[in-house]
A tleap script that builds the chain and sets N, CA, C and O, in Angstrom:
source leaprc.protein.ff14SB
mol = sequence {
  NTHR ALA THR ASP THR GLY THR ALA PHE ALA
  THR PRO GLN ALA ASP SER ILE ASN ALA THR
  LEU VAL ILE SER ALA VAL THR GLY THR ASN
  PRO THR LEU ASP LEU THR LEU GLU THR THR
  ALA ASP GLY THR ASN TYR TYR THR VAL GLY
  THR PHE ALA GLN GLN THR THR THR GLN ALA
  GLY LEU ALA ARG ILE PHE GLY PRO LEU GLY
  ALA THR CYS ARG TRP LYS TRP THR ILE GLY
  GLY THR THR PRO SER PHE THR PHE ALA VAL
  THR SER THR LEU SER ARG ASP CASP
}
set mol.1.N position { 7.217 -26.159 50.745 }
set mol.1.CA position { 8.458 -25.433 50.951 }
set mol.1.C position { 9.343 -25.466 49.716 }
set mol.1.O position { 10.385 -24.813 49.690 }
set mol.2.N position { 8.943 -26.224 48.677 }
set mol.2.CA position { 9.809 -26.366 47.505 }
set mol.2.C position { 9.011 -26.299 46.213 }
set mol.2.O position { 7.824 -26.622 46.175 }
set mol.3.N position { 9.682 -25.877 45.172 }
set mol.3.CA position { 9.119 -25.900 43.838 }
set mol.3.C position { 8.977 -27.354 43.411 }
set mol.3.O position { 9.864 -28.168 43.670 }
set mol.4.N position { 7.851 -27.690 42.748 }
set mol.4.CA position { 7.624 -29.085 42.370 }
set mol.4.C position { 6.565 -29.157 41.280 }
set mol.4.O position { 5.965 -28.152 40.898 }
set mol.5.N position { 6.353 -30.370 40.792 }
set mol.5.CA position { 5.319 -30.667 39.816 }
set mol.5.C position { 4.489 -31.810 40.359 }
set mol.5.O position { 5.028 -32.807 40.839 }
set mol.6.N position { 3.171 -31.664 40.284 }
set mol.6.CA position { 2.282 -32.703 40.771 }
set mol.6.C position { 2.189 -33.872 39.809 }
set mol.6.O position { 2.697 -33.817 38.689 }
set mol.7.N position { 1.541 -34.914 40.255 }
set mol.7.CA position { 1.326 -36.108 39.445 }
set mol.7.C position { 0.389 -35.783 38.287 }
set mol.7.O position { -0.627 -35.111 38.467 }
set mol.8.N position { 0.736 -36.263 37.106 }
set mol.8.CA position { -0.104 -36.050 35.931 }
set mol.8.C position { -1.428 -36.790 36.098 }
set mol.8.O position { -1.488 -37.855 36.713 }
set mol.9.N position { -2.495 -36.200 35.533 }
set mol.9.CA position { -3.810 -36.831 35.583 }
set mol.9.C position { -4.473 -36.725 34.214 }
set mol.9.O position { -4.274 -35.752 33.487 }
set mol.10.N position { -5.258 -37.735 33.878 }
set mol.10.CA position { -5.895 -37.818 32.566 }
set mol.10.C position { -7.041 -36.821 32.448 }
set mol.10.O position { -7.815 -36.627 33.385 }
set mol.11.N position { -7.134 -36.198 31.289 }
set mol.11.CA position { -8.221 -35.257 31.008 }
set mol.11.C position { -8.859 -35.591 29.663 }
set mol.11.O position { -9.041 -34.707 28.827 }
set mol.12.N position { -9.206 -36.880 29.448 }
set mol.12.CA position { -9.770 -37.266 28.153 }
set mol.12.C position { -11.140 -36.630 27.936 }
set mol.12.O position { -11.980 -36.603 28.836 }
set mol.13.N position { -11.342 -36.133 26.753 }
set mol.13.CA position { -12.619 -35.553 26.338 }
set mol.13.C position { -13.044 -34.360 27.176 }
set mol.13.O position { -14.208 -33.963 27.119 }
set mol.14.N position { -12.128 -33.768 27.961 }
set mol.14.CA position { -12.442 -32.559 28.725 }
set mol.14.C position { -11.951 -31.351 27.936 }
set mol.14.O position { -10.886 -31.393 27.321 }
set mol.15.N position { -12.725 -30.285 27.958 }
set mol.15.CA position { -12.353 -29.060 27.254 }
set mol.15.C position { -11.726 -28.033 28.192 }
set mol.15.O position { -10.929 -27.195 27.770 }
set mol.16.N position { -12.097 -28.109 29.473 }
set mol.16.CA position { -11.558 -27.147 30.436 }
set mol.16.C position { -11.582 -27.730 31.841 }
set mol.16.O position { -12.219 -28.751 32.100 }
set mol.17.N position { -10.876 -27.062 32.736 }
set mol.17.CA position { -10.851 -27.430 34.152 }
set mol.17.C position { -11.296 -26.220 34.957 }
set mol.17.O position { -10.762 -25.123 34.796 }
set mol.18.N position { -12.275 -26.431 35.821 }
set mol.18.CA position { -12.671 -25.414 36.795 }
set mol.18.C position { -11.897 -25.718 38.063 }
set mol.18.O position { -12.104 -26.763 38.680 }
set mol.19.N position { -11.005 -24.814 38.461 }
set mol.19.CA position { -10.115 -25.076 39.592 }
set mol.19.C position { -10.310 -24.048 40.696 }
set mol.19.O position { -10.556 -22.871 40.431 }
set mol.20.N position { -10.197 -24.508 41.935 }
set mol.20.CA position { -10.246 -23.634 43.101 }
set mol.20.C position { -8.993 -23.859 43.924 }
set mol.20.O position { -8.658 -24.991 44.272 }
set mol.21.N position { -8.307 -22.777 44.231 }
set mol.21.CA position { -7.081 -22.809 45.035 }
set mol.21.C position { -7.406 -22.304 46.431 }
set mol.21.O position { -7.951 -21.212 46.592 }
set mol.22.N position { -7.069 -23.102 47.444 }
set mol.22.CA position { -7.236 -22.711 48.845 }
set mol.22.C position { -5.858 -22.768 49.503 }
set mol.22.O position { -5.194 -23.805 49.478 }
set mol.23.N position { -5.433 -21.647 50.092 }
set mol.23.CA position { -4.158 -21.582 50.806 }
set mol.23.C position { -4.493 -21.397 52.282 }
set mol.23.O position { -5.043 -20.368 52.676 }
set mol.24.N position { -4.161 -22.392 53.093 }
set mol.24.CA position { -4.552 -22.353 54.504 }
set mol.24.C position { -3.454 -21.847 55.429 }
set mol.24.O position { -3.743 -21.444 56.556 }
set mol.25.N position { -2.197 -21.858 54.981 }
set mol.25.CA position { -1.113 -21.366 55.840 }
set mol.25.C position { 0.046 -20.881 54.973 }
set mol.25.O position { 0.357 -21.462 53.933 }
set mol.26.N position { 0.675 -19.799 55.433 }
set mol.26.CA position { 1.840 -19.233 54.755 }
set mol.26.C position { 2.819 -18.756 55.819 }
set mol.26.O position { 2.424 -18.081 56.770 }
set mol.27.N position { 4.099 -19.106 55.664 }
set mol.27.CA position { 5.132 -18.595 56.564 }
set mol.27.C position { 6.352 -18.204 55.736 }
set mol.27.O position { 6.448 -18.516 54.549 }
set mol.28.N position { 7.275 -17.517 56.389 }
set mol.28.CA position { 8.506 -17.104 55.742 }
set mol.28.C position { 8.530 -15.597 55.515 }
set mol.28.O position { 7.570 -14.890 55.820 }
set mol.29.N position { 9.639 -15.126 54.977 }
set mol.29.CA position { 9.796 -13.721 54.662 }
set mol.29.C position { 9.585 -13.535 53.166 }
set mol.29.O position { 10.255 -14.170 52.351 }
set mol.30.N position { 8.651 -12.663 52.813 }
set mol.30.CA position { 8.304 -12.403 51.412 }
set mol.30.C position { 7.994 -13.682 50.632 }
set mol.30.O position { 8.536 -13.885 49.546 }
set mol.31.N position { 7.124 -14.552 51.173 }
set mol.31.CA position { 6.826 -15.799 50.478 }
set mol.31.C position { 5.975 -15.561 49.227 }
set mol.31.O position { 5.098 -14.697 49.225 }
set mol.32.N position { 6.233 -16.323 48.176 }
set mol.32.CA position { 5.432 -16.253 46.954 }
set mol.32.C position { 5.114 -17.658 46.475 }
set mol.32.O position { 5.917 -18.580 46.621 }
set mol.33.N position { 3.926 -17.805 45.898 }
set mol.33.CA position { 3.497 -19.060 45.302 }
set mol.33.C position { 2.976 -18.763 43.907 }
set mol.33.O position { 2.060 -17.957 43.740 }
set mol.34.N position { 3.556 -19.411 42.908 }
set mol.34.CA position { 3.069 -19.334 41.536 }
set mol.34.C position { 2.569 -20.717 41.158 }
set mol.34.O position { 3.338 -21.679 41.161 }
set mol.35.N position { 1.278 -20.826 40.830 }
set mol.35.CA position { 0.657 -22.105 40.515 }
set mol.35.C position { 0.201 -22.099 39.062 }
set mol.35.O position { -0.534 -21.214 38.623 }
set mol.36.N position { 0.655 -23.111 38.328 }
set mol.36.CA position { 0.419 -23.197 36.885 }
set mol.36.C position { -0.207 -24.538 36.548 }
set mol.36.O position { 0.137 -25.559 37.145 }
set mol.37.N position { -1.133 -24.536 35.584 }
set mol.37.CA position { -1.654 -25.785 35.036 }
set mol.37.C position { -0.959 -26.017 33.701 }
set mol.37.O position { -0.955 -25.152 32.825 }
set mol.38.N position { -0.369 -27.207 33.564 }
set mol.38.CA position { 0.281 -27.588 32.316 }
set mol.38.C position { -0.492 -28.737 31.682 }
set mol.38.O position { -1.117 -29.532 32.384 }
set mol.39.N position { -0.451 -28.825 30.355 }
set mol.39.CA position { -1.134 -29.903 29.640 }
set mol.39.C position { -0.231 -30.442 28.549 }
set mol.39.O position { 0.727 -29.791 28.131 }
set mol.40.N position { -0.557 -31.654 28.093 }
set mol.40.CA position { 0.212 -32.298 27.037 }
set mol.40.C position { -0.703 -33.185 26.206 }
set mol.40.O position { -1.690 -33.723 26.708 }
set mol.41.N position { -0.369 -33.327 24.946 }
set mol.41.CA position { -1.083 -34.258 24.077 }
set mol.41.C position { -0.307 -35.559 23.935 }
set mol.41.O position { -0.893 -36.609 23.672 }
set mol.42.N position { 1.034 -35.493 24.112 }
set mol.42.CA position { 1.863 -36.673 23.880 }
set mol.42.C position { 2.456 -37.290 25.148 }
set mol.42.O position { 3.153 -38.301 25.064 }
set mol.43.N position { 2.195 -36.700 26.325 }
set mol.43.CA position { 2.698 -37.245 27.577 }
set mol.43.C position { 4.131 -36.866 27.903 }
set mol.43.O position { 4.651 -37.249 28.951 }
set mol.44.N position { 4.771 -36.125 27.023 }
set mol.44.CA position { 6.167 -35.745 27.218 }
set mol.44.C position { 6.363 -34.231 27.226 }
set mol.44.O position { 6.997 -33.683 28.129 }
set mol.45.N position { 5.824 -33.573 26.233 }
set mol.45.CA position { 6.011 -32.134 26.050 }
set mol.45.C position { 4.833 -31.366 26.635 }
set mol.45.O position { 3.757 -31.318 26.039 }
set mol.46.N position { 5.041 -30.765 27.806 }
set mol.46.CA position { 3.997 -30.003 28.487 }
set mol.46.C position { 4.095 -28.530 28.130 }
set mol.46.O position { 5.184 -28.001 27.910 }
set mol.47.N position { 2.941 -27.877 28.075 }
set mol.47.CA position { 2.913 -26.432 27.907 }
set mol.47.C position { 1.898 -25.845 28.880 }
set mol.47.O position { 0.993 -26.539 29.344 }
set mol.48.N position { 2.055 -24.579 29.179 }
set mol.48.CA position { 1.211 -23.905 30.165 }
set mol.48.C position { -0.148 -23.559 29.583 }
set mol.48.O position { -0.243 -22.948 28.519 }
set mol.49.N position { -1.205 -23.958 30.292 }
set mol.49.CA position { -2.577 -23.607 29.929 }
set mol.49.C position { -2.933 -22.267 30.565 }
set mol.49.O position { -3.594 -21.434 29.945 }
set mol.50.N position { -2.492 -22.064 31.801 }
set mol.50.CA position { -2.783 -20.825 32.512 }
set mol.50.C position { -2.238 -20.881 33.927 }
set mol.50.O position { -1.785 -21.927 34.392 }
set mol.51.N position { -2.285 -19.746 34.605 }
set mol.51.CA position { -1.766 -19.649 35.966 }
set mol.51.C position { -2.738 -18.874 36.844 }
set mol.51.O position { -3.525 -18.059 36.361 }
set mol.52.N position { -2.667 -19.141 38.123 }
set mol.52.CA position { -3.302 -18.271 39.092 }
set mol.52.C position { -2.391 -17.069 39.285 }
set mol.52.O position { -1.185 -17.169 39.056 }
set mol.53.N position { -2.938 -15.944 39.699 }
set mol.53.CA position { -2.110 -14.793 40.055 }
set mol.53.C position { -1.178 -15.195 41.195 }
set mol.53.O position { -1.531 -16.041 42.017 }
set mol.54.N position { 0.012 -14.591 41.247 }
set mol.54.CA position { 0.966 -14.920 42.305 }
set mol.54.C position { 0.326 -14.668 43.672 }
set mol.54.O position { -0.330 -13.648 43.885 }
set mol.55.N position { 0.528 -15.613 44.592 }
set mol.55.CA position { -0.050 -15.541 45.924 }
set mol.55.C position { 1.035 -15.291 46.969 }
set mol.55.O position { 2.160 -15.778 46.850 }
set mol.56.N position { 0.669 -14.518 47.998 }
set mol.56.CA position { 1.610 -14.207 49.070 }
set mol.56.C position { 1.004 -14.390 50.451 }
set mol.56.O position { 1.694 -14.202 51.453 }
set mol.57.N position { -0.273 -14.754 50.525 }
set mol.57.CA position { -0.958 -14.867 51.807 }
set mol.57.C position { -2.033 -15.953 51.723 }
set mol.57.O position { -2.245 -16.527 50.655 }
set mol.58.N position { -2.703 -16.237 52.821 }
set mol.58.CA position { -3.771 -17.236 52.806 }
set mol.58.C position { -4.935 -16.730 51.957 }
set mol.58.O position { -5.182 -15.528 51.865 }
set mol.59.N position { -5.642 -17.675 51.340 }
set mol.59.CA position { -6.796 -17.369 50.497 }
set mol.59.C position { -7.885 -18.384 50.776 }
set mol.59.O position { -7.616 -19.581 50.871 }
set mol.60.N position { -9.121 -17.906 50.907 }
set mol.60.CA position { -10.243 -18.797 51.192 }
set mol.60.C position { -10.608 -19.647 49.982 }
set mol.60.O position { -11.114 -20.757 50.146 }
set mol.61.N position { -10.369 -19.161 48.796 }
set mol.61.CA position { -10.683 -19.934 47.591 }
set mol.61.C position { -10.714 -19.054 46.364 }
set mol.61.O position { -11.632 -18.254 46.186 }
set mol.62.N position { -9.725 -19.197 45.528 }
set mol.62.CA position { -9.656 -18.467 44.272 }
set mol.62.C position { -10.050 -19.409 43.150 }
set mol.62.O position { -9.465 -20.484 43.022 }
set mol.63.N position { -11.027 -19.035 42.335 }
set mol.63.CA position { -11.497 -19.900 41.257 }
set mol.63.C position { -10.952 -19.421 39.925 }
set mol.63.O position { -10.746 -18.226 39.713 }
set mol.64.N position { -10.725 -20.367 39.035 }
set mol.64.CA position { -10.203 -20.047 37.708 }
set mol.64.C position { -10.568 -21.178 36.765 }
set mol.64.O position { -10.604 -22.340 37.170 }
set mol.65.N position { -10.837 -20.848 35.517 }
set mol.65.CA position { -11.103 -21.846 34.483 }
set mol.65.C position { -9.909 -21.883 33.538 }
set mol.65.O position { -9.435 -20.841 33.085 }
set mol.66.N position { -9.423 -23.089 33.241 }
set mol.66.CA position { -8.270 -23.283 32.372 }
set mol.66.C position { -8.680 -24.123 31.159 }
set mol.66.O position { -9.459 -25.066 31.295 }
set mol.67.N position { -8.167 -23.790 29.996 }
set mol.67.CA position { -8.415 -24.588 28.806 }
set mol.67.C position { -7.859 -23.878 27.598 }
set mol.67.O position { -7.461 -22.720 27.725 }
set mol.68.N position { -7.804 -24.484 26.457 }
set mol.68.CA position { -8.170 -25.868 26.158 }
set mol.68.C position { -7.136 -26.855 26.688 }
set mol.68.O position { -6.014 -26.475 27.021 }
set mol.69.N position { -7.529 -28.125 26.762 }
set mol.69.CA position { -6.688 -29.141 27.389 }
set mol.69.C position { -6.237 -30.209 26.407 }
set mol.69.O position { -6.919 -30.503 25.425 }
set mol.70.N position { -5.077 -30.781 26.689 }
set mol.70.CA position { -4.612 -31.971 25.991 }
set mol.70.C position { -5.138 -33.206 26.708 }
set mol.70.O position { -6.083 -33.113 27.492 }
set mol.71.N position { -4.543 -34.344 26.450 }
set mol.71.CA position { -5.007 -35.612 27.022 }
set mol.71.C position { -4.635 -35.780 28.490 }
set mol.71.O position { -5.258 -36.566 29.204 }
set mol.72.N position { -3.617 -35.041 28.944 }
set mol.72.CA position { -3.116 -35.157 30.310 }
set mol.72.C position { -2.760 -33.774 30.830 }
set mol.72.O position { -2.321 -32.912 30.067 }
set mol.73.N position { -2.948 -33.559 32.136 }
set mol.73.CA position { -2.583 -32.290 32.778 }
set mol.73.C position { -1.798 -32.564 34.056 }
set mol.73.O position { -1.782 -33.683 34.570 }
set mol.74.N position { -1.151 -31.518 34.553 }
set mol.74.CA position { -0.489 -31.577 35.851 }
set mol.74.C position { -0.371 -30.157 36.395 }
set mol.74.O position { -0.357 -29.185 35.641 }
set mol.75.N position { -0.286 -30.061 37.719 }
set mol.75.CA position { -0.065 -28.774 38.379 }
set mol.75.C position { 1.418 -28.601 38.635 }
set mol.75.O position { 2.113 -29.556 38.980 }
set mol.76.N position { 1.898 -27.390 38.468 }
set mol.76.CA position { 3.297 -27.057 38.750 }
set mol.76.C position { 3.288 -25.829 39.651 }
set mol.76.O position { 2.560 -24.869 39.399 }
set mol.77.N position { 4.105 -25.868 40.706 }
set mol.77.CA position { 4.163 -24.720 41.596 }
set mol.77.C position { 5.608 -24.300 41.826 }
set mol.77.O position { 6.524 -25.119 41.898 }
set mol.78.N position { 5.769 -22.981 41.938 }
set mol.78.CA position { 7.068 -22.382 42.220 }
set mol.78.C position { 6.916 -21.568 43.487 }
set mol.78.O position { 6.074 -20.673 43.562 }
set mol.79.N position { 7.731 -21.875 44.483 }
set mol.79.CA position { 7.683 -21.195 45.777 }
set mol.79.C position { 8.959 -20.386 45.943 }
set mol.79.O position { 10.061 -20.895 45.735 }
set mol.80.N position { 8.803 -19.118 46.321 }
set mol.80.CA position { 9.953 -18.246 46.492 }
set mol.80.C position { 9.903 -17.506 47.812 }
set mol.80.O position { 8.911 -17.580 48.537 }
set mol.81.N position { 10.973 -16.793 48.125 }
set mol.81.CA position { 11.077 -16.041 49.361 }
set mol.81.C position { 12.184 -16.615 50.239 }
set mol.81.O position { 12.952 -17.479 49.817 }
set mol.82.N position { 12.245 -16.115 51.463 }
set mol.82.CA position { 13.223 -16.590 52.438 }
set mol.82.C position { 12.523 -17.557 53.390 }
set mol.82.O position { 11.582 -17.166 54.081 }
set mol.83.N position { 12.963 -18.794 53.435 }
set mol.83.CA position { 12.356 -19.897 54.188 }
set mol.83.C position { 10.824 -19.923 54.034 }
set mol.83.O position { 10.101 -19.934 55.030 }
set mol.84.N position { 10.333 -19.931 52.786 }
set mol.84.CA position { 8.884 -19.913 52.562 }
set mol.84.C position { 8.257 -21.281 52.789 }
set mol.84.O position { 8.901 -22.316 52.618 }
set mol.85.N position { 6.987 -21.262 53.178 }
set mol.85.CA position { 6.207 -22.491 53.296 }
set mol.85.C position { 4.747 -22.156 53.005 }
set mol.85.O position { 4.195 -21.204 53.556 }
set mol.86.N position { 4.137 -22.943 52.142 }
set mol.86.CA position { 2.722 -22.795 51.819 }
set mol.86.C position { 2.033 -24.120 52.061 }
set mol.86.O position { 2.560 -25.173 51.705 }
set mol.87.N position { 0.847 -24.072 52.670 }
set mol.87.CA position { -0.039 -25.225 52.747 }
set mol.87.C position { -1.210 -24.884 51.836 }
set mol.87.O position { -1.954 -23.941 52.105 }
set mol.88.N position { -1.374 -25.647 50.760 }
set mol.88.CA position { -2.425 -25.313 49.803 }
set mol.88.C position { -3.016 -26.570 49.185 }
set mol.88.O position { -2.421 -27.647 49.224 }
set mol.89.N position { -4.199 -26.404 48.615 }
set mol.89.CA position { -4.875 -27.493 47.910 }
set mol.89.C position { -5.559 -26.904 46.677 }
set mol.89.O position { -6.013 -25.759 46.681 }
set mol.90.N position { -5.618 -27.707 45.638 }
set mol.90.CA position { -6.325 -27.330 44.422 }
set mol.90.C position { -7.405 -28.375 44.184 }
set mol.90.O position { -7.121 -29.572 44.148 }
set mol.91.N position { -8.632 -27.924 44.024 }
set mol.91.CA position { -9.749 -28.796 43.693 }
set mol.91.C position { -10.123 -28.539 42.247 }
set mol.91.O position { -10.279 -27.386 41.845 }
set mol.92.N position { -10.270 -29.594 41.459 }
set mol.92.CA position { -10.532 -29.434 40.028 }
set mol.92.C position { -11.752 -30.224 39.598 }
set mol.92.O position { -12.012 -31.321 40.093 }
set mol.93.N position { -12.498 -29.644 38.665 }
set mol.93.CA position { -13.622 -30.320 38.036 }
set mol.93.C position { -13.455 -30.202 36.520 }
set mol.93.O position { -13.275 -29.105 35.991 }
set mol.94.N position { -13.516 -31.325 35.838 }
set mol.94.CA position { -13.396 -31.319 34.381 }
set mol.94.C position { -14.724 -30.938 33.750 }
set mol.94.O position { -15.789 -31.322 34.234 }
set mol.95.N position { -14.649 -30.167 32.649 }
set mol.95.CA position { -15.862 -29.740 31.945 }
set mol.95.C position { -15.742 -30.042 30.453 }
set mol.95.O position { -14.657 -30.043 29.872 }
set mol.96.N position { -16.890 -30.293 29.874 }
set mol.96.CA position { -16.969 -30.527 28.432 }
set mol.96.C position { -17.933 -29.494 27.854 }
set mol.96.O position { -18.995 -29.244 28.423 }
set mol.97.N position { -17.562 -28.893 26.723 }
set mol.97.CA position { -18.330 -27.780 26.161 }
set mol.97.C position { -19.406 -28.200 25.173 }
set mol.97.O position { -19.695 -27.438 24.250 }
set mol.98.N position { -20.008 -29.364 25.316 }
set mol.98.CA position { -21.034 -29.731 24.341 }
set mol.98.C position { -22.391 -29.781 24.915 }
set mol.98.O position { -23.351 -30.078 24.204 }
savepdb mol mol.pdb
quit
């Protein structure tokens, strides 16, 4: 129901993240969800690696590859609309390009 940032997670020696977004429930008037992957090399200054397209309804599973990555990543989501609520999960797998 609120815009937030997830807990940072280590991505050492990973070149990309294969991510799947599943949205199981959506309520509210004109609800929107913007989901972004951010990365950092220094643990302080994050920048956007990429985003999923804006979502407004349930989704069985949207896949996306994000990269290149710094040493740490985190998910950031922005929820909009009138009394919006999203139930969602992101599953990630780290990949190395060698």
